[in-house]
N, C-alpha and C positions, 0 to 999 in steps of 0.2 A: 756050460756054454751052448749050446743048441735051446735050450729053454728062455735064455737070454736074449740071442738071438731071434728067436722068435717073437717075443715080445718086446724088441725093440722094433720087429717091424710091422708088429700089428698096431707100433705107436704111430708110425708112419703112415700109414694106409689111413687110421682114423685123423691124421692131422689133412692127411690131401683132400678124404673126404670134406671134411670140413669147410675145404679152402675153396673148393668145388663146388659146394653147396650155396657157401656163402659170397662169396666172389664169381665165379663164373657160370651161376647159372641166372639164368635169365630169366628163369618165372618171376613171377609177381612185380616184376619191372615196369609196366604200364599201370598209369593212373587213370580213372575218368570221374568227370567233375559235373556234374546238373545244379540247378535249384533245387531247394528242398520241396518249393511248391508255387505253381505261374497260378494267375486267375483269370479269365477271360469273361467277355461274357455273350448272351446268345448274338449268333449273326457275325460276329468281331471274327477277328485271328489272333492267333497268339506264337510266339516264337517259344522253340524246346530248345534251348541253348544247350549243347554238351561239347566239352572240351577234352584233351587227354595230354598227357604227358608220357612218352615213351625214353628208356634209355639206348635205343636204337634208330638210326634213320628210318625215314617213314619209306617204307617201302610199296613195291608196286602191287604188293598182297596186303596190304592193308585192307580191312573188312569194319564196317562199321553198321550194326544193326540196333533195330529199334524195336522192341517189344512192348506190350497194351495188354494193361488187365483192368476190365471195367470196373466199377465199383461196385455194382450189384452180381460181379461175378466169380469165378474163381480161376478160370481159365487163361493162359497167358497166349496171344498168339502176336506171329511176325507181321507187323504192318511198314518195313522199311528195312530195306538191306543194299548196303553198298560197298561191291564187290569190282577188282580189276580195272577201279577207274570207273567204274558206271551205277550210276544210281536204279535204285528198282523199288519202284513204289507201291503199293498197294492198288489195285486199282479193279479187285470183288468185295472187298471189304465195307468196313462202314468208313471209313477214311477214302471212301473211292473218288477223284477228282478234286480233293480238298484238301491233300499233303504237297508240301512244294520243299525242294532239297537245296538248302543255302548254306552247308557246311563246304568246305574246301580242306582234306587230311593235309596236306602239304603245311596249313597252317594250325594243323593237330585241332582242327574246328568240324566235327559232326553235327550240326543244327538243324532243324526241322522247323517248317511254318504249317501250319493246321488254319483251314480258313474256315468260314462260316461254320464258327462252331455251334454245337448242341449241346441239348444238355445228356444225351450217350456220351459224350467225351470225359465226361467223370471219368478219371482212375488215376493210375499208375503207370506211367512210363517208363521204362530201364531203357539206358542205352548203356552196350556192349561195344568195347572196340578192342579188334587183334592187329597185329603190325609181330607178323613174326619174322626174326625168332621169340618178338614178347607175344606168348600167347596166351599167358595164363597172367590174369587180373581183376580185380574187384569191378565190376560194374558199376552204376549209378543210376538212381530214381529220382523222379522228376512226380509231383502229384498234380493234376489241372484237377482246378475247382471252377468250373464253368455256372454262369447267375445272370439272372435277367438285368441286372444292376450291379456292378461291381463294389462290395462291399465294403468301407471303410475297414481298413488294415488296422491291427492290434498296435503295430508300432507307432502309425500316424497318431492314432488317439493317446497312445502314452509319451510321444513327443509333445503332443500339444498340451497335454497334464504337466509336463517337465516346464514345458515354455512358461504355462503359465505361473508355475510354483517360481521360475527362475524370474521373471516378470516382476511378482509380487515381492521377493524378497530387495531386486534392486530399485523398486519403490517404495520401499523400507531404509532402504538404506540409504537414498537420496533424501527423503524427509529426516530422517533423523541428522543428516548431515548439514541438512538447510535450519534446522532447531537449531543444533550446535553452533552455528555461522551466526542467526540470529542471536544466541543468549552472550554470545563472545562479544559478540558488537555491541549488545545493551551493557555487558559487564565494561569495555574497552570505554563506553560514554560515558558513563555513571563515574569510573575511576576520571576520567576527564573533567567533570564535573566536582567530583570532591578534590579535586588538585586546586582546579581554580576557587574553591573556597577556602579552601587551606589558605592556596597565595593572597587572596583580599583578608583574610582573619591577618597572615602574618605583615602584609601592609598597614591593616588599620593598627594590626596594636605598634606598628612603629612608627606611624605617624603619631599616637599618642603616647606614645613614648618620650618622641621629639618634641612633643609638648609640653608634657612633665620635664622635662631638661632644659628647656626652655623659662621657667616661671621661677626659679629663685632667684637667678641675676634683678628680676622684678621686684623680687619682694628684699631682697638686698639694696637697691636703688631708694626701694620707697621706705626702707628703713632708715638708708644714710640723709633721705632726706627730710625725713623726720627728725630724727637726730640732730643733723644741721640746722633745722629749723627750731628746733628746743634749744642748740647751744647760743642762736640768736638771739633766742628771747630772751635767756640767762644773759647774756651781754648786754641786752638792753635794760634789761629791769637793773642791772648794776649799776648801768650808767647812772637811772634816772634816780637811785638811792645815793648817788655821789651829790650829784647835783643837788639834789635836795640837803643832805647835809650839807654841800657848800652854802646855802642858802639858808641854812637856820646859825652859821656863824658869820 
């Protein structure tokens, strides 16, 4: 009995621990988002955007930290810190007098602007946000590339290629449609011509048949006329013979 009670209480403790870890624990409740990379030119400015989401209300203890790791170095240094409602910009490092705070924690925005870009600004910037009791979460990184001129991005090139291919496909479809339209129109014209020719043949054949139908009465009339002429001549000849016989008597 005691062992069963002990095992039952152990199960209850395990369930309670899991419930506390999965539901009540505030850890990993904050999420930070940045771009993967940004481009800039020497002498221009660039905005390093940072947004976050927290399951808790934005408290007065919210803190935002920006870290920088140069492209040619391994050390990471803090260049910006926001705490207790006040921004603290790097005033001694490489970004002295070139950094500006443009974020608003109440809008879940921790963005900064870097002015007068230099080649030494190439590197990785990390945005880290804490919103007690959300103090554990994953930071986000963005890589800055500074050029003399902003290169054409791969997406633009790919978009141009895709646009060209789509344009070619559309052109081929339009040409095929026009060719088919012209072919159908030609077929319709030929069909009309053939229909007209067939109609003309039928009309001519009808006229010929009507002419042939009118010829027999003419022949019959000619035959009757010849017969009447022949009978009249026969009668005349008989009358002459009769008169000649009378004369002989």
